[in-house]
C-alpha positions in Angstrom: -10.7 18.1 -11.0 -7.8 17.1 -13.2 -8.6 13.4 -13.5 -11.7 12.1 -15.3 -13.2 8.8 -14.4 -15.7 8.3 -17.2 -13.6 5.7 -19.1 -12.9 3.9 -15.8 -16.7 4.0 -14.9 -17.6 2.6 -18.3 -15.1 -0.2 -18.0 -15.7 -1.1 -14.4 -19.4 -0.2 -13.9 -20.3 -0.6 -10.3 -17.4 -2.8 -9.5 -15.6 -0.7 -6.8 -12.8 -3.3 -6.4 -11.9 -3.2 -10.1 -11.9 0.6 -10.0 -9.6 0.6 -7.0 -7.2 -1.8 -8.9 -7.0 0.6 -11.8 -6.4 3.6 -9.5 -3.7 1.7 -7.6 -2.0 1.0 -10.9 -2.2 4.6 -11.7 -0.5 5.4 -8.4 2.1 2.8 -9.1 3.1 4.0 -12.6 2.6 7.7 -12.7 4.6 9.0 -9.8 7.6 7.1 -10.7 7.2 8.0 -14.3 7.0 11.7 -13.3 10.2 11.4 -11.4 11.9 9.8 -14.4 10.5 12.6 -16.6 11.8 15.2 -14.3 15.3 13.5 -14.2 15.3 13.2 -18.1 14.4 16.8 -18.4 17.1 17.9 -16.0 19.6 15.8 -17.9 18.3 17.4 -21.2 18.0 13.9 -22.7 15.4 14.4 -25.4 15.3 10.7 -26.4 14.7 9.6 -22.7 12.0 12.3 -22.3 10.3 11.0 -25.4 10.5 7.4 -24.3 9.1 8.2 -20.7 6.3 10.2 -22.3 5.5 7.3 -24.6 5.3 5.0 -21.5 3.1 7.3 -19.5 0.7 8.8 -22.3 -1.7 5.8 -22.6 -2.2 5.6 -18.7 -2.8 9.3 -18.5 -5.1 9.6 -21.5 -7.2 6.7 -20.1 -7.8 8.9 -17.1 -8.6 12.0 -19.2 -5.2 13.7 -19.0 -4.1 14.2 -22.6 -1.1 16.5 -21.8 1.6 14.0 -22.7 -0.1 12.8 -25.8 -0.1 16.3 -27.2 3.6 16.7 -26.2 4.4 13.4 -27.8 3.0 14.7 -31.1 5.3 17.6 -31.0 8.4 15.5 -30.0 7.6 13.0 -32.8 6.7 15.6 -35.4 8.8 16.1 -38.6 11.0 18.1 -38.0 10.8 17.4 -34.3 10.2 20.4 -32.0 13.5 21.0 -30.0 13.3 19.9 -26.3 14.3 23.4 -25.2 11.1 24.8 -26.8 8.9 22.2 -25.0 10.5 22.5 -21.5 7.9 24.9 -20.1 5.0 22.9 -21.6 6.5 19.7 -20.1 6.9 21.3 -16.7 3.4 22.6 -16.7 2.1 19.1 -17.7 4.1 17.6 -14.9 2.5 20.0 -12.4 -1.0 19.1 -13.6 -0.3 15.4 -13.5 1.1 15.7 -10.0 -2.1 17.3 -9.0 -4.0 14.4 -10.6 -1.9 12.0 -8.5 -3.0 13.9 -5.4 -6.6 13.6 -6.4 -6.3 9.9 -6.9 -4.6 9.4 -3.5 -7.7 11.2 -1.9 -10.0 8.8 -3.7 -8.4 5.7 -2.3 
């Protein structure tokens, strides 16, 4: 399982409706963010890749998917790691996150 629900369970307790609300928010934000990230990557726009990752990282980290936070550290490092060197890592992360989206869809 890609997604971890421990934080969600701590926050929501036994409130199923509240959990559902967070999962629906995940499904609203993450797939469109993944599409944007793919587009940014295809256009080789490093700054847009960085901004999209900044937008998605907190949501994904909350659900136990730290991939983008790790990549963000590399993008923001001094000197920054070139986008070309991160492309494969980003693509692998996108695949894992897309699998997590499928898991969440099955939960709802």
